[in-house]
NULUMVEX-949212 format. One line per 4 residues: number of its first residue (from 1); for each residue x, y, z of C-alpha. Coordinates in pm, 1 decimal. Layout:
<atoms>
NUM	X:Y:Z ~ ... $
</atoms>
This chain:
<atoms>
1	-1086.6:-5248.6:-2823.1 ~ -1118.5:-5466.8:-3141.7 ~ -1432.3:-5418.0:-3350.6 ~ -1675.9:-5707.0:-3407.0 $
5	-1639.9:-5892.9:-3731.9 ~ -1829.9:-5742.1:-4021.4 ~ -1830.7:-5385.7:-3872.9 ~ -1634.9:-5115.7:-4052.5 $
9	-1432.8:-4851.2:-3859.7 ~ -1564.3:-4490.3:-3879.3 ~ -1361.7:-4251.1:-4088.4 ~ -1095.2:-4050.4:-3904.6 $
13	-1195.1:-3686.7:-3825.6 ~ -968.3:-3413.1:-3954.0 ~ -1058.5:-3051.0:-3851.3 ~ -1111.1:-2804.8:-4131.3 $
17	-1023.9:-2433.5:-4122.1 ~ -1389.2:-2351.4:-4047.7 ~ -1384.6:-2578.3:-3741.9 ~ -1068.1:-2416.2:-3607.4 $
21	-1215.7:-2067.2:-3661.4 ~ -1532.2:-2163.8:-3470.4 ~ -1329.2:-2300.7:-3177.0 ~ -1110.9:-1987.9:-3163.9 $
25	-1416.4:-1759.2:-3166.1 ~ -1582.2:-1954.3:-2884.2 ~ -1262.7:-1939.8:-2675.2 ~ -1221.8:-1561.4:-2720.4 $
29	-1587.4:-1506.3:-2632.1 ~ -1544.1:-1703.3:-2308.4 ~ -1239.5:-1495.5:-2212.1 ~ -1412.9:-1163.8:-2288.8 $
33	-1718.3:-1252.1:-2082.3 ~ -1514.1:-1231.1:-1757.7 ~ -1569.5:-1418.8:-1433.4 ~ -1912.8:-1502.0:-1304.1 $
37	-2076.3:-1242.5:-1080.8 ~ -2013.8:-1277.1:-707.4 ~ -2294.6:-1412.2:-494.2 ~ -2513.3:-1175.4:-296.8 $
41	-2352.1:-1236.8:46.7 ~ -2008.7:-1135.6:-85.7 ~ -2151.5:-816.2:-232.0 ~ -2290.1:-716.4:106.2 $
45	-1960.2:-778.4:282.7 ~ -1823.9:-419.9:247.7 ~ -2143.3:-287.0:407.1 ~ -2099.3:-517.3:707.6 $
49	-1734.8:-413.5:735.4 ~ -1829.8:-45.5:742.1 ~ -2085.2:-110.6:1015.2 ~ -1826.8:-285.6:1232.4 $
53	-1590.5:7.2:1179.6 ~ -1860.7:248.6:1293.4 ~ -1927.4:45.3:1607.5 ~ -1556.3:45.8:1690.3 $
57	-1548.5:423.6:1645.6 ~ -1847.6:464.9:1877.2 ~ -1674.0:253.3:2139.5 ~ -1363.0:470.1:2112.3 $
61	-1574.6:783.7:2156.8 ~ -1736.4:657.4:2477.7 ~ -1507.2:863.8:2710.7 ~ -1594.7:1176.8:2513.9 $
65	-1967.2:1105.5:2547.6 ~ -1916.9:1095.7:2925.7 ~ -1742.1:1434.0:2917.7 ~ -2015.1:1569.3:2690.1 $
69	-2277.8:1484.8:2952.4 ~ -2070.2:1662.0:3218.0 ~ -2021.8:1979.7:3017.0 ~ -2349.4:2157.8:3115.3 $
73	-2260.2:2115.4:3484.5 ~ -1908.2:2260.3:3457.4 ~ -1843.8:2597.3:3622.5 ~ -1529.9:2669.3:3425.2 $
77	-1340.9:2993.2:3366.3 ~ -1054.4:3000.3:3113.1 ~ -734.0:3156.1:3246.8 ~ -376.8:3195.2:3127.8 $
81	-308.6:3080.2:2772.5 ~ -660.1:2936.3:2742.1 ~ -800.8:3272.3:2850.0 ~ -610.4:3436.9:2565.2 $
85	-749.2:3175.8:2325.7 ~ -1101.3:3251.4:2452.5 ~ -1052.6:3622.9:2383.0 ~ -940.7:3551.1:2027.7 $
89	-1230.3:3310.1:1971.9 ~ -1471.9:3584.5:2081.3 ~ -1329.8:3812.9:1810.4 ~ -1407.9:3573.6:1523.4 $
93	-1667.9:3734.0:1295.8 ~ -1602.2:4087.2:1419.3 ~ -1391.7:4365.3:1271.4 ~ -1102.1:4222.9:1474.1 $
97	-1128.2:3870.5:1333.9 ~ -791.0:3702.2:1399.2 ~ -572.2:3630.1:1099.6 ~ -305.9:3439.7:1294.9 $
101	-304.3:3163.3:1554.8 ~ -251.8:3146.6:1933.6 ~ 8.9:3377.8:2080.3 ~ 352.0:3249.6:2181.5 $
105	570.5:3392.5:2456.5 ~ 848.8:3432.4:2201.1 ~ 671.6:3736.3:2056.4 ~ 502.3:3579.0:1754.3 $
109	181.9:3382.1:1700.1 ~ 131.0:3033.4:1566.1 ~ 65.8:3029.6:1189.9 ~ -314.8:3039.2:1151.6 $
113	-657.9:3085.1:1314.2 ~ -826.3:2752.3:1223.1 ~ -854.9:2664.2:1593.8 ~ -1038.6:2990.8:1665.9 $
117	-1274.4:2941.2:1372.6 ~ -1371.7:2589.3:1483.6 ~ -1429.0:2693.9:1845.9 ~ -1625.9:3008.8:1755.6 $
121	-1971.8:2851.0:1678.8 ~ -2004.6:2654.9:2007.1 ~ -1864.5:2955.1:2196.2 ~ -2135.3:3180.2:2049.4 $
125	-2406.3:2938.7:2161.8 ~ -2281.3:2812.3:2500.2 ~ -2028.6:3072.6:2614.3 ~ -1706.8:2953.4:2775.5 $
129	-1853.4:2603.1:2808.0 ~ -1865.0:2599.5:2428.1 ~ -1483.9:2591.5:2428.2 ~ -1501.9:2254.5:2603.6 $
133	-1759.7:2133.7:2351.2 ~ -1543.4:2254.7:2063.5 ~ -1241.1:2068.0:2199.2 ~ -1452.4:1752.7:2231.0 $
137	-1569.3:1798.8:1871.8 ~ -1212.7:1828.5:1740.3 ~ -1085.2:1528.2:1933.2 ~ -1400.1:1328.6:1856.3 $
141	-1352.9:1373.5:1482.8 ~ -986.0:1278.3:1517.6 ~ -1077.0:962.0:1711.2 ~ -1339.1:871.3:1451.4 $
145	-1075.2:904.3:1176.3 ~ -832.3:685.4:1371.4 ~ -1080.6:406.5:1444.3 ~ -1249.0:386.2:1104.1 $
149	-932.0:414.3:895.7 ~ -742.3:163.2:1104.6 ~ -1030.5:-81.0:1073.6 ~ -1055.1:-26.0:698.8 $
153	-683.8:-89.8:659.2 ~ -619.6:-374.6:901.5 ~ -941.2:-504.3:1049.5 ~ -1056.8:-538.8:1408.6 $
157	-716.4:-620.7:1560.8 ~ -540.3:-312.6:1421.1 ~ -830.0:-80.6:1508.7 ~ -850.1:-221.4:1861.2 $
161	-476.5:-163.5:1907.6 ~ -511.3:201.4:1802.1 ~ -807.2:255.3:2033.4 ~ -612.0:88.8:2314.1 $
165	-327.4:338.9:2268.0 ~ -580.3:621.1:2308.2 ~ -717.4:466.7:2628.2 ~ -365.2:421.6:2765.5 $
169	-284.0:786.4:2697.2 ~ -610.2:897.4:2856.3 ~ -533.3:687.3:3164.2 ~ -182.1:832.9:3205.7 $
173	-259.1:1198.3:3125.2 ~ -610.4:1210.7:3267.4 ~ -921.0:1232.8:3054.7 ~ -956.8:1608.7:3101.4 $
177	-697.5:1677.2:2829.7 ~ -954.1:1563.3:2572.9 ~ -1174.5:1869.2:2632.2 ~ -912.6:2124.3:2737.6 $
181	-888.2:2384.3:2455.0 ~ -516.2:2459.7:2496.7 ~ -341.0:2438.8:2162.5 ~ -57.1:2198.5:2266.6 $
185	-316.0:1955.0:2407.7 ~ -586.7:1989.1:2146.2 ~ -348.0:1895.3:1863.6 ~ -243.7:1556.3:2006.0 $
189	-527.8:1340.2:1870.6 ~ -540.8:1521.9:1533.7 ~ -169.7:1444.4:1501.1 ~ -243.9:1075.9:1561.4 $
193	-515.7:1104.0:1294.8 ~ -258.6:1246.3:1051.1 ~ -31.0:950.8:1122.8 ~ -313.6:707.6:1049.5 $
197	-415.4:888.6:729.8 ~ -53.2:881.9:613.7 ~ -8.1:511.1:679.9 ~ -342.8:400.6:534.3 $
201	-348.4:638.0:237.1 ~ -301.2:348.6:-6.2 ~ -625.2:191.5:117.3 ~ -831.0:501.7:189.0 $
205	-1121.5:647.8:-0.8 ~ -1041.1:920.2:-251.1 ~ -1250.4:1153.4:-31.2 ~ -987.8:1130.5:242.9 $
209	-773.8:1375.5:45.4 ~ -974.7:1681.7:163.3 ~ -967.5:1534.0:513.5 ~ -589.1:1511.3:494.2 $
213	-572.2:1876.3:386.1 ~ -793.0:1985.3:677.3 ~ -606.8:1786.4:945.3 ~ -264.3:1895.4:817.2 $
217	-370.0:2262.3:803.6 ~ -518.6:2245.4:1152.8 ~ -196.3:2102.6:1299.2 ~ 42.1:2338.7:1122.3 $
221	-163.7:2643.9:1219.3 ~ -254.2:2549.0:1576.4 ~ 100.7:2479.9:1696.4 ~ 410.1:2549.8:1489.5 $
225	589.3:2250.4:1645.2 ~ 372.4:2022.0:1430.2 ~ 472.4:2194.6:1105.4 ~ 784.8:1975.7:1051.4 $
229	572.8:1662.5:1095.8 ~ 318.3:1791.5:842.7 ~ 596.7:1864.7:593.8 ~ 732.8:1510.6:637.2 $
233	406.8:1313.0:645.1 ~ 188.7:1478.0:380.1 ~ 422.3:1385.9:88.3 ~ 432.2:1026.8:217.3 $
237	51.7:1020.1:221.3 ~ 28.9:1162.4:-129.5 ~ 278.1:906.8:-261.8 ~ 57.7:632.1:-123.2 $
241	-247.5:745.7:-319.8 ~ -349.7:526.6:-609.3 ~ -223.6:195.2:-473.1 ~ -459.4:-100.3:-485.5 $
245	-701.5:-122.6:-195.1 ~ -730.4:-422.3:33.3 ~ -954.7:-687.0:-120.1 ~ -1283.1:-746.7:55.8 $
249	-1264.4:-434.2:273.2 ~ -1388.5:-181.5:20.2 ~ -1640.8:-191.1:-264.1 ~ -1511.9:-297.1:-605.9 $
253	-1390.0:-10.8:-823.7 ~ -1638.8:157.0:-1051.8 ~ -1571.3:274.0:-1405.5 ~ -1359.1:592.1:-1396.3 $
257	-1533.6:923.8:-1436.8 ~ -1336.7:1242.4:-1477.6 ~ -1569.2:1460.0:-1267.9 ~ -1595.4:1206.2:-986.6 $
261	-1218.0:1158.2:-966.4 ~ -1139.6:1529.8:-974.9 ~ -1397.1:1638.2:-715.8 ~ -1186.0:1534.3:-410.6 $
265	-885.6:1719.2:-552.2 ~ -1088.2:2037.1:-605.0 ~ -1235.8:2008.3:-256.0 ~ -888.7:1962.7:-103.0 $
269	-766.1:2272.7:-285.8 ~ -1069.5:2465.5:-157.5 ~ -993.8:2352.4:199.5 ~ -634.5:2471.8:167.3 $
273	-739.5:2808.1:24.2 ~ -996.6:2872.8:298.3 ~ -761.0:2757.3:575.4 ~ -456.2:2953.5:463.8 $
277	-618.7:3268.5:329.7 ~ -614.6:3456.1:667.6 ~ -238.3:3419.6:732.6 ~ -167.3:3506.3:368.9 $
281	-380.2:3821.5:401.6 ~ -193.9:3906.4:723.0 ~ 138.7:3866.0:542.6 ~ 28.7:4085.8:250.0 $
285	-123.6:4361.5:463.1 ~ 145.5:4381.9:732.3 ~ 465.4:4355.8:526.0 ~ 521.4:3986.9:586.6 $
289	324.5:3986.9:911.0 ~ 338.6:3693.8:1147.4 ~ 483.7:3453.6:889.6 ~ 784.7:3681.5:850.9 $
293	827.3:3695.1:1229.9 ~ 824.8:3314.8:1240.2 ~ 1086.5:3282.6:967.4 ~ 1310.8:3548.3:1124.2 $
297	1290.1:3381.3:1464.4 ~ 1383.5:3033.7:1341.8 ~ 1663.6:3162.9:1121.0 ~ 1821.0:3348.7:1413.7 $
301	2070.7:3170.5:1638.7 ~ 1929.3:3076.3:1980.9 ~ 2036.3:2864.8:2272.9 ~ 1861.4:2532.5:2200.2 $
305	1841.4:2196.8:2374.4 ~ 2073.3:2022.2:2128.4 ~ 2073.2:1665.7:2004.6 ~ 2194.2:1506.6:2328.0 $
309	1887.0:1615.8:2523.0 ~ 1663.7:1547.5:2221.9 ~ 1775.2:1184.7:2195.9 ~ 1729.5:1128.6:2570.4 $
313	1376.7:1273.6:2566.1 ~ 1269.3:1073.8:2259.3 ~ 1430.3:754.8:2390.2 ~ 1244.2:801.0:2719.5 $
317	911.8:798.3:2532.0 ~ 1022.3:480.2:2351.6 ~ 1141.1:298.4:2664.1 ~ 953.6:55.8:2888.8 $
321	898.8:341.8:3137.5 ~ 744.2:583.8:2888.9 ~ 543.7:863.5:3056.9 ~ 264.8:831.0:2800.4 $
325	173.9:488.4:2941.3 ~ 160.4:613.5:3299.8 ~ 517.3:615.9:3434.1 ~ 663.3:917.6:3612.7 $
329	829.8:1176.8:3389.2 ~ 1160.8:1289.1:3541.5 ~ 1185.7:1668.0:3564.9 ~ 1425.0:1928.2:3697.4 $
333	1297.8:2279.0:3775.7 ~ 980.2:2197.7:3579.8 ~ 1158.0:2083.3:3261.6 ~ 1190.4:1727.6:3129.1 $
337	1528.1:1587.1:3239.6 ~ 1575.0:1212.5:3176.4 ~ 1843.8:1051.1:3390.6 ~ 2104.5:889.2:3172.8 $
341	2011.0:754.7:2830.4 ~ 1696.2:538.7:2834.5 ~ 1694.5:221.0:2625.5 ~ 1455.4:278.7:2329.5 $
345	1289.6:-63.2:2318.6 ~ 1013.5:79.3:2098.0 ~ 1268.7:192.5:1838.6 ~ 1423.0:-154.0:1823.9 $
349	1080.4:-310.6:1778.9 ~ 990.3:-74.9:1493.6 ~ 1322.6:-137.0:1316.2 ~ 1274.7:-511.7:1357.7 $
353	921.1:-486.3:1223.0 ~ 1047.1:-291.4:921.4 ~ 1308.9:-557.3:844.9 ~ 1055.9:-838.0:885.4 $
357	802.9:-663.0:661.5 ~ 1067.9:-599.6:395.1 ~ 1179.3:-963.5:395.2 ~ 817.2:-1082.3:380.0 $
361	734.3:-842.4:95.8 ~ 455.1:-677.7:299.3 ~ 459.3:-324.0:163.2 ~ 171.7:-209.2:379.2 $
365	339.6:-311.0:706.7 ~ 670.6:-170.4:580.8 ~ 496.9:161.2:508.4 ~ 369.4:172.0:867.2 $
369	714.1:109.1:1014.2 ~ 882.2:365.0:787.8 ~ 617.6:625.5:878.1 ~ 688.0:574.1:1248.4 $
373	1063.9:593.0:1190.5 ~ 1019.8:917.1:995.5 ~ 823.2:1065.1:1286.8 ~ 1093.4:960.3:1533.7 $
377	1357.1:1133.3:1322.7 ~ 1150.2:1451.2:1291.5 ~ 1083.5:1444.4:1667.5 ~ 1457.2:1436.6:1742.7 $
381	1522.8:1727.9:1505.4 ~ 1231.1:1931.1:1643.7 ~ 1319.7:1879.7:2011.0 ~ 1683.9:1961.4:1941.5 $
385	1567.7:2301.9:1809.6 ~ 1357.4:2390.0:2116.4 ~ 1452.4:2730.4:2253.0 ~ 1462.9:2731.6:2632.1 $
389	1331.9:2436.1:2831.4 ~ 1138.8:2125.3:2726.4 ~ 832.5:2138.6:2946.9 ~ 626.8:1818.8:2995.8 $
</atoms>
């Protein structure tokens, strides 16, 4: 715009070195100050998320609360394999404290006595009914792990899906398996908890490391058939540690402290030492003991099911007529005998999900699919090595 007549234009401004230094200092100070603090409602969001996770876990535990109320009215006597387990539980804390796990008809015992040690306190207080309470305790803790970790990792939808799978299994198998202290049954939910801990390890608390050690030790010692799954899943879980957590689902990270970060590792090591000390003592005192018997048995040639039967059994569980969702399980002379080769729809869905997650760059979903595929592969290898018949 032209200036009025008789008015002189102001002199042009040229920045000096002092002006440029002041602007640079102000800019660096603004960058160093960081973003503004979050408002109060956002800071309380992790607390609300944890509360929702707890409510989901309580809903999942509702069937176990019903069984807990029925326990005092049960006139129950353990027989067969469970009777043998009850005898071994009664010996915990005596001069005959068991150093190995439940006995197998192959002439050896399962690796360790963690199951006996967990069942011993309720057995001392309530007698044989305490075995039912102990089984409920084990499965209740496993269900709590499943519900809370799934919610932490994926929200309400993912947690509800996991709880729904538990309800479907309970409907097809009958709810009594939840409190039956037979080692093949009592390890089912803890195995599902190990799967969840493996998948969600990138988004879990650092204190889940001791929990992973306890669950893995319990499975490997209670039934040797779970040992291959533990060997496959634990390294996957450990590789997932240290990845960035899901935003908004956990509190913001605090400044690192050496003692705080090392405490879960030390506690996990302590859990492993306490859990595996009895079988190690048995091996040292008895010239290899039960662990040597296990190794000798599995290194010896036996008549096994083979891969053909293994694939048919696994594919049956992945088909639309899977026994775990309530369909009839075909048997012959008491052993599982699928007719033909079932179509593994579940396997196709998992492979498709893995491809979709890889193309979308969703590492968390891809990790879930790869974990399931690893378990399917281990299941085929384990069933192929079964000696004798595959009982349902």
